[in-house]
C-alpha angles and dihedrals in degrees: 000000000000098000142332093274089070088070092052103043127001109229112218098164094267097091118086125202087253091056090048089052090054090046094053095052092041092051091052091050092049091050089051087057088052094250122147106222135201126180128222101019117176110224126211089263089058093249115132116227115214092221133004119194123197115200129212091258095046098265114151123214126185120201123193114204117219116183099184145009090261092050089057096042095050095049113075097160099087093101088063087071097057096084091058104055144049091224132020126201138177116218124200146153126278092251093058111090110249092211093072090070121084116259090223094077138046125273132208127186115207131186098185095259096063141333141226131216105237095178127016117234119241111249117239106175117222120234112259095248093050091046091053093048093048093045090054091046092051093046093048091046091052092047092050090048092051092046091050090050093056095035111029091174089067088077132222113303117216117218113217 
């Protein structure tokens, strides 16, 4: 384990400092909503969600972090996440224009110290079987991540 930030967000070269700023404020907001959050979760369709949140009542939120206009415009895969959550949000920084994001999903603005929901996400409840499978996937992913943080020699476990 290089430092404590390895426990919070695995750095694979894709995350910019701007994205980490969004992540910090977003994580604090999600915790204030009583959501347990885990970054970089691989979904059954092999897409990797920036942040998955698991609510007290089993609701699943996915949040896609976009740190710039270009980051949003070059990433057309966000719709692939919609089948794996009850609510979907984009999260970004205050200097990124909110009007670039589709009105059909939620929007969060984060400054690194906190975040605000600018637009609520529509709720599209998951089927019970899919919710159970995703909840188990998220829990196992989190457990593997924690184990790898305390025992790096254990290796990175893939969740399939």
